[in-house]
N, C-alpha and C positions, 0 to 999 in steps of 0.2 A: 432723730431716727435716721434720716437720710444720710447725714455725715457718718454716723456710726456704721451703717450697713456698707457704705462705700469703703470706709477704712477697713472694716472687717474683711471684705472681699479682697482688697489689695494685700492685706497681711497674710491671709490664709492661702492665697493662690500659689505662691512659690512652694510652700510646703506640700500642698496637694499635688502640684505639678511634679515635684521631685519624687514623691511617693509613687505616682503613676508611672513615671519614667523608669524607676528602679524595678517595679513589678514587671513592666513591659520588657525590660532588658533581661531579667532573670528568666522569664518565660521563653523569650526568644532563644537564649543560650541553651536552655533545656531542650527545647524543640529541635534546635540545630543538632545537638549531640545525638538525640534519639533518631533524627532523620538520617544523619551520616552513618550511624551504626547499622541501620537497616538497609542501606543502599547497596545495590549491585554495582559492578564497575561501570556498566552502561548508564545507570541512573546517576552515578557520581559524576560522570563526564557531562551528562545533560544538565545536571544541576549547576555546575560551574559555567557552562555555556550560557545558561539563563542569567547567572550573576554578571557575566561580562556584558550581556545585552542590557541589563538593568543599569549598569554603570554608564554605558553609552547614552542611555536615556537621561540620566542625571546630568551629563555633560551638556545636554541640549538646553538645560534650564538657563535663565539669564544670569544666575550666580550659583556657585557650588552649594551643595546641601549643607556643608559645614558652616556656611556663612548665613544660613537662615537665622542664626542666633542674633545677627545684627539688625534684623528687621525690627523697627520700633513702632510704637503706637502713635508717635507724634504726628505723622502725616495724617492718620485717621482722625486725630483730635482736631487738626487744622481744617480738614474738610468738613467735619461735623460742625465745628464752631463757625465756619464760613456760612454754611446753610442756616445755622441757628441765628446768625446775625441778620440774614435776609428775612427770616421769620420774624425777628424782633422788629425790624424796620416796618414790616407789614402790620404787625400788631400795634406798634406805636402810632402809625398813621390812623388806624381804626379808632384807637382811644382818643387821639388828639382831635380828630375831626368828628367824633361821635356818630360814625356811621360804619356800616359793615363792609366798606370797600377800602382796602389799603392800597398796596401796589397793584398795578394792572397786570393782567396775565402775561403780556409781552415783557414787561419789566421783570417779573419774577423769573420767567424762562431765561432771559438773557443773563441775569445775575447768577442763577443756578448753573447755567452752562459755563459761565466764566469761572465759577468756583470749581466745577468738575474738571475743566481743562487745566486749571492751575494745579489741582491735586495730581492729575495724571502726568503732567509735565514734571512735577517734583518727583514723583515716583520713578519716572524714566531717568531723570537726571541722576538719581541715587542708585540706578541699576536694579531697582526692585520691581520693574514692570516687564512683562513678557508678552509678545504677540502670539504665544502658543496657547490656544484656548483649550483648557483642560475639560475633558468630558467625564462627568461622574459616572460610576458603575462600570464603564468600559476601560477606565484607567489609561486613557490615551489622550493625545493632543491633536488639535487641528492648527497647523501653522498658517497664520494670517499675515497679510501685508500690514506694515506698521500704520500707514495712513488709515486703512480700513478699520484696523483694530482700535485706533484712537477715537475715530468717529463713533464706532460701535460702543466703546467704553463710556464716552461722554454722555451719550443718550441713555445708556443703561443706568448711569448714576442719576441723571436728572429724572428719569422715569421712576426709579426706586424712591427718590426723595418725595416726589409728588404722590406716589402710591401710598406711602406711609401717612402722608398728610390727609389723603382722602379717607383713610381708615379711621382717623381721629374724629369720629362723629357721634360717639356715645361715651358716657362716663366710664373711664377705665379701659376702653376697648383697645386703643392703639398701644398703650403701655402694657396691657395684659398679653396681647398677641406678640409683642416684641420680646417679652421675657424669655420664652423658649429659644428665640433666635439668638439673643445675647448669650444664653447659656450654651448653645451649640458652638458658637465661636470660642467661648471660654474653654470648653471641653477639648476642642480641636487643638488649641494652644497647648494643653497639657498632654494630650495623646501623642502629638507629633514632636513635642519637646523643643523644637527650634523656633517656636513662635511665642516665646514667653511674654514679651511685652504686649503683643496683640491680645494674648489671653488675659493679661491683667486689665487691659483697657475694656475688653468685653465683660470681664467679671465685675469691674467697677460699674459699668453701665447696668448690669443685672442688679447689683446691689442698690444703685440709685433708683432704678425703676421700682424695686420692692418698697423702698421708702416712700417714693412718690405715690404709689398705689394706695398707701394708707390714707391719703387725703383725696385721691382721685377716683376711688371706687364709688359705685352708686350708693347714695346720692353724692355727687362730687362736691367737695369743698374748694378744690383747687383745679384749675384747667391748664393744660400745657400750651394751648394756642399753637399758632404757627411756629413760634420760637422753639417749642419742644418737639413738635412733630417733624419739622424740617431738620432739626438737629439729629433726631433718631434716624431719619431716612438717610442723611449724610453719613452717619456712623455705620449703619448696616451696609450701605453700598461700598464705603471705603474698606471695611473689613473684608468683604468678598474679594475685592481687587488686591488687597494687601496679602491675602492668603492665596492669591493667584488662581481663583476658581469662581469667576463671576457667574457662571451658569448655575451655581448652587442657589442663586437667588430665586430661581424658578421653583425650588422646593421649600427652602426656609421662608421665602416671601410669598408662599402660595396664597395666603389670605389677602395680602396686599394686592396680588395680581388679580384675584377674583373681584375684589372691590373696584379696581380700576377698570377691568374689562366690562363689569356690569354698567358702569357709567358710560363708557364708550359705546357699548351696544345699545343702551337705552337712547342716547342722543342720536346715533346713526339711524336707528329704526324709527324713531319719532319723526326725523326729517324725511326719511324715505317714504313713510306711509302717511305723511301729513297729519300727524297727531296721535297715532296709535302707540301703545307702549308694550314692551315685553314684561318688564317688572312693574310692580305696583308703585314703586318709588326707587330711585337710585341715589347713592350707591347701595350695594347689596344689604347692608345692615338695616337700612331703612325699609327695604322690601320685607324683611322678616318682621320688622316692627309693625308694618301694615297688615301682616298676616296674623298678628295677635301675640307674637313673642314679646316678653318683657325684656328690659335691658340686661338684667342679670343672666338670663338664659342665653341671649345672643352672645354676650361676652364670654360665657363659659364654653359654649359650643365653638366659637371662633378660636378661642385659646387652645382648646383640645385639638382642633384640626391643625393649628400651628405647631403644637407639640408633636403630633404624629408625623407631620411632614418633616420636622427637624430630625426625628428618629430615622426616618427614611433617608434623609440627606446624610446622616452620620454613617449609615450602612453603605451609602454610595461612594464615600470618600475615605473611609477609615483606613483602607489598605493602600492608599496612594503611595506611601513611601516604604511599604513592606516588600521584602524580597519575594 
């Protein structure tokens, strides 16, 4: 089932992408004709002044818009696979030594940081990384220093990887929450047209998660472990940077963020108050468990929140390359 779904998503994605692009182009041409016909001379001049301004913004990108087609999903695969290997080493240590401690926290962090830096250096070497931080909804950029941006990017990737790992605490939770995130990146690849390979990668991940959920939903017969959760975290983080919009992780990764913050807040408050707690248990999904929610309800609610935040993210970036 897993292989079938992955294969189906890969085969159908180019067809769906071409269809969406054709519809988008025909609507854009019709809208353009209608707009020009209704314009006064002053509006006509202002319209093309805006077009020149837009073209200057495109030139500020690290590579021309026409070259976006060259962006591949291979870098994303390598980053995801690198984090997956770290997770496998951790899982293997746990199984081999028959206890619940694999790699130490510093070992994990250093390995994840190394994987993140390698991915970012590869992206920059290929000219696919920009220090211009895109701001969703406002359709603008903040120009950052390269060193500052690289440090920022490395810790965002490591943070995302661990946030997805923390979310993997109930049957089907991490995979269910990640489904709409993978779909979001697949849809953006189709809508923007120049990110086909990234869209295929995200679509394959979506299909793979659907197949995995058949065995991972409550009561789970198969568990992803750190191998799966670190792979997913690496893939999501890599996609955000490959699309050159890392801040979108605040929206599409909203559930991951809440899970991580609940853990941080709980620990900090516990130490500051010498034993008091804000949540009944951390991370957040365990708090709701202690409140009486069953696993199915928690997974359903968290997945719905993830889907809604992905819709909001789509609204915030869909017009990024429109005139």
